[in-house]
C-alpha positions, 0 to 999 in steps of 0.5 A: 473542476469545482472545489466540491468535485476535487474534494470528492476524488481526493477523499475517495479510498480514505478511512479514518474510523470515525465518521466525524473526523472524516468530515472535519478533514473533508471540510478542512480540505474544502476550505483550504482548496478555496483558499489556494484558489483565492491566493492563486496557488497550489496546494503543498501535499507530501507523503513520506516513505521509509525505505526499509526495503528495497522492492515495492509492491502495489499496497505501497502505491496506494498513497502514491496514487493519491499523490498523483491525483493531486498532481493531476489537479495541479497541486505541488507533490513531495515524495519525502524519503524518510532517511532519518525516520527509516533509522528507527522504523515506525513502530505503529503496527508493530508488536515488537522492536523494529531492528535499527538500519544504518544510514548507508542501508536506508540511502541504497534502498532510497534509491531504488524506492524513488525509480519505483515511484515514477511508475505511478507519479509524474517525474517532471511534477515531483519534488524528492526531499529527504528528511535528514535535511532537517532532523539531523539538525535538531538539538536537545533543546529542540527535542525537549520542546517537541516532546513536550507537547505530548503525554505518555498516556497518548502514546499508550492509547495506540494499540500496538504499544498498549499491547506490549505494555499489558504483556510486559514487553519491552517499550524502548524510548526511541520508539516514541520519537517517530511520531514527533518526527514525522509531525516535524516533517510536516512542519518543516514542509510547511505542508497543507496536506499530507497523505498516509495509510490508516497506520499512520493516523496518530502520526498525521492527525495527532502528532503532526497537527499538534506540532504545527500548531505549537510552531503557529503553523496553520495544521495539516489537513490528513488524507488517510487511505484505507490499507490494501488487503493481499491477494488473499483478500484479508490480510495486509499486503506484504512481502513476507506473507507472500501475498503481495503484487510486486511492482517489479515483475510483469504485466502478465504476472500482476494480471494474474495475481489480481485474478486470484484475489477474492471477489469480495476485495474486488471493491477495495481494489477498485477504490485504491489502485485504479485510476477510476473516478468516483463515478466509475468506482461506484458504477462497478460496485453497483454492477457487482451488487445488482448482478449486472456485472458478472464477477468474472468479467468485473475481475478481468476489467479490474485486472486489465485497469490495474496492469495498464496503470503500473505497465501500459495499455498494450501489455495489459492487452497482452497480459489479458489475452495470455490469461484467456488463452490459458483459462478460457480457451482450454489450454488448460487440460479439460480434467485435472486433480482436485486438491482440498486445501487445509487450514494453514497450509504453506505453498510448499505444503501444497506441493508435496501433499498434492504431489506435485513435486517429489520433495520439498527440495524440489519444490524450493528449486521450482519456486526459486526457478518461478516455475510454480503458478496459481491462476497464471501468477507466479508464487514466489515464497515457499513458506508463505500461507497458500493464496487460496483456491484456484488452478496450481500449475508446476511447470508446463504439465502438472496441474491441480485444481485447488479447492 
């Protein structure tokens, strides 16, 4: 594949918030690929993951999908588990101090992370590393040298820190260490390319490149991925908000949850969590924009692709057949009550207010038993904001069409 074609694939789905920076990263990537080809070597690529929880959702896999593209193009990929950075937790998008984890908690979560990551990555082509290997060896003099590359003002330009500072909320010194630790990871791995989300822009493009330059290494190239919205189509996918699509579920559940995503979010899902090439994504978006592709058909195509990506083609086929039986072949009742969703309602609020359950206790029990579905997808958190319109089902026989 020509270098220009590789760059087009590898820059797909990126978001820098600044077109000039995007062009700079694309140009540097082209140059580094040309150098590597001349030297007959693969690029060294990595992404770091802090295992602060055990379960992953497809929002976590956006960067893994990009790593897989690098693997498929013949490059060397390291899956870095942040066993030391996790002790602090990335403050980039947080408005308060994150709780400290123990090393034992981090290692327990790390084992489950790696297993789930291989749903996307080629295990035989993936190197797993842990950043305690080098961060635990740093001496106080090393920290002084690293810290001398940054000013407090640089950190206070970050929105999360600035908001807390302006509200006179506590900012702790160790939170500033995170970006420096991550920047040192890039240097320790002698990386050519680092992949991360937009919340990692400062850590990768500012801290990482600055530290590598300070140590006379060629600075890494940041591939900064857009953040996948949740099933509400607006807010970042999060288990705590209940708008996530878990990896450890079923193909049928994943298919149904994608079908509940608002139409406007379909292009983002196509760019970020499918195996489609840029030309295929462009054709998909063009079909939606011109009306050549009906939104329902487009979403079914998208749901099938995503389910097949994380499970298999046969399982995705079964999931699609189940959805068609339920929604297109009228296994649903011909008539059902309608319910007008109110602002701020949780899943449990809707179940009670729509008279699908007789009490909040029954509602919680049905959710715990995975007996509550929206458009065929299981709803797992009773206190999560209600995802949006669709057919809400409790058990086998209770249905409401939520408007």
